[in-house]
C-alpha positions in Angstrom: 17.8 16.6 1.7 17.5 16.1 5.4 16.6 13.3 7.2 13.3 13.1 9.3 13.4 13.1 13.0 10.9 10.3 14.0 9.1 10.8 17.6 6.0 9.6 19.0 3.2 12.2 19.3 0.6 12.4 22.0 -2.7 13.3 20.4 -4.5 13.2 23.5 -6.7 15.9 23.4 -5.8 17.7 20.4 -7.3 18.2 17.1 -6.1 16.5 13.9 -8.2 17.5 11.0 -8.5 14.9 7.8 -9.8 16.7 5.0 -11.2 14.4 2.5 -12.8 11.7 2.7 -11.7 8.6 0.3 -9.6 5.7 1.2 -7.0 7.3 1.6 -8.8 9.8 4.6 -9.9 6.7 5.9 -6.8 5.3 6.3 -5.5 8.0 8.0 -8.4 7.8 10.3 -8.2 4.1 11.7 -4.5 4.9 12.5 -5.5 7.5 14.8 -8.4 6.2 16.4 -7.1 5.2 20.1 -5.1 8.0 20.5 -7.2 10.1 22.1 -7.3 12.4 19.6 -10.0 15.0 18.7 -10.5 13.7 14.6 -12.1 15.8 12.5 -13.5 14.8 8.9 -14.3 18.4 6.3 -15.3 16.5 2.9 -18.8 16.9 1.4 -19.2 12.9 0.6 -17.0 10.3 2.8 -16.4 6.8 2.5 -19.2 4.2 4.7 -16.6 3.2 7.3 -16.3 7.1 7.9 -19.8 7.8 8.1 -20.2 4.2 10.4 -17.8 6.1 12.6 -19.4 9.4 12.5 -22.5 8.0 13.4 -21.1 6.2 16.2 -19.6 9.7 17.7 -16.0 8.2 17.4 -15.0 11.5 14.9 -16.5 14.5 13.5 -17.9 15.0 10.2 -18.1 18.4 8.7 -20.0 17.2 5.4 -19.2 20.3 3.9 -16.0 21.8 1.2 -12.3 23.3 2.7 -12.5 26.7 4.2 -8.7 28.2 5.8 -10.9 28.5 9.1 -11.3 24.3 9.5 -7.7 24.1 10.3 -7.6 27.5 12.4 -7.7 25.3 15.6 -5.6 22.1 14.5 -2.8 20.7 15.5 -2.3 18.5 12.6 -3.3 17.9 9.1 -4.0 15.6 6.7 -4.5 17.0 3.0 -6.3 14.0 1.8 -8.3 14.7 -1.5 -7.9 13.7 -4.7 -7.7 17.4 -5.9 -4.0 18.7 -5.4 -4.5 22.3 -5.9 -6.9 22.0 -3.3 -4.3 20.1 -1.1 -2.0 22.8 -2.3 -4.2 25.5 -0.7 -4.8 23.4 2.7 -0.8 23.9 2.8 -0.6 27.4 2.1 -3.7 27.4 4.8 -1.9 26.4 7.7 -0.1 28.8 10.2 4.1 27.6 10.6 3.5 25.8 13.4 1.0 23.1 12.5 1.8 19.9 11.3 0.8 19.4 7.6 0.7 15.8 5.6 0.0 16.1 1.9 -1.2 12.7 -0.2 0.5 13.6 -3.0 3.1 16.1 -2.2 5.9 14.3 0.9 8.2 16.8 -0.5 6.0 20.0 0.9 5.1 17.9 4.1 7.1 18.3 7.4 5.6 15.3 8.9 5.0 11.9 7.2 2.9 8.9 8.9 5.7 5.9 8.8 4.8 2.2 8.5 3.2 0.6 11.1 3.2 -2.2 13.9 1.2 -2.3 17.3 1.6 -5.3 19.8 -0.3 -3.5 22.2 2.7 -1.5 24.4 5.0 -2.4 21.4 4.8 0.2 18.4 7.6 -0.3 15.4 7.5 2.6 12.4 9.2 2.3 9.2 9.4 4.8 7.2 11.7 5.6 4.0 11.2 9.3 3.9 8.8 9.6 1.2 10.9 7.6 -1.0 8.8 4.2 -1.1 5.8 3.8 1.0 5.6 1.0 -1.4 9.0 -0.8 0.6 8.1 0.8 4.0 4.4 -1.0 3.7 6.8 -4.6 2.4 8.6 -4.1 5.4 5.7 -3.4 8.0 4.6 -7.0 6.7 7.7 -9.1 7.4 7.8 -7.1 10.9 4.3 -8.6 11.5 5.6 -11.7 10.7 7.9 -11.4 13.0 6.4 -9.3 16.2 3.5 -11.7 16.4 0.2 -11.1 19.1 2.2 -13.3 21.6 4.2 -9.7 22.2 1.0 -7.5 23.4 0.8 -10.0 26.3 4.7 -9.9 26.9 5.1 -6.1 26.8 2.1 -5.9 29.3 4.3 -8.6 31.4 7.3 -6.1 31.5 5.9 -3.0 31.9 4.2 -4.5 35.2 7.0 -5.6 35.9 9.6 -3.2 35.3 7.5 -0.7 37.4 7.8 -3.6 40.0 11.0 -3.8 40.1 12.0 -0.1 40.0 9.6 0.6 43.6 10.4 -2.8 45.2 14.3 -4.2 44.8 16.6 -1.8 46.5 20.2 -4.0 45.3 21.4 -2.0 42.1 23.0 -6.1 41.0 19.7 -7.3 41.5 17.8 -4.7 39.8 20.1 -5.1 36.4 19.9 -8.3 36.4 16.3 -8.9 36.5 15.7 -6.4 34.2 18.0 -7.4 31.9 17.0 -11.8 32.9 13.0 -11.3 31.9 14.2 -9.7 28.5 14.7 -13.2 26.9 12.8 -15.8 24.8 12.6 -17.9 28.1 9.6 -15.3 29.5 8.2 -14.7 25.7 7.0 -17.7 25.3 6.0 -18.9 28.6 3.0 -20.1 29.4 3.4 -18.5 33.0 5.4 -15.3 33.4 3.8 -14.5 36.6 5.2 -17.9 38.3 8.6 -18.1 36.6 9.3 -14.0 37.5 8.7 -15.2 41.4 11.2 -18.6 41.0 14.1 -16.2 39.0 13.6 -13.5 41.8 13.9 -16.3 44.6 16.8 -17.9 42.6 18.9 -14.6 42.1 17.9 -12.6 45.8 19.5 -16.1 46.8 22.1 -15.9 45.0 22.9 -12.0 45.9 23.0 -13.1 49.9 19.2 -10.6 50.8 
């Protein structure tokens, strides 16, 4: 079996169809919220949470049984019903260029959603290629402890400072030192990163003789 190729997809404006309305479908919806995708649920019945998201206008719910036309314009498709025959029908109805994952048949899926940790701009994905979702979830839990909520603000800091350094610092050596130094435990745990960065910049600026 060939190994998968990990990518991060931008789904803004893309149509993502989830066929099924149970807990599996609910988890897929939760993972897609905030991506900018147009999320469409196709199912006669759905969970209370999916109904709530539909009422709030965050997703579209087509209260009906599946037909091939439901996925015609989909960029990504989740076959998440509890009926294997319907899931297989969804797969066979998809076009060759559509991304399809089948909840109960990873071998026929052409993509898998990895276990995922999100801390603001930091995104960490873990996949076992469908071999053991349980192990992937276990590793994700370990990563959630290692990379706690403090990383969200830290990544915002790194993003803004990287943009500033690349725009404002002309000396290549100084630029490299700044970019390397701010990725450190001192800045991660700092209570005042902005002041620490100013001091670092002034110190390195003096060392380079500028």
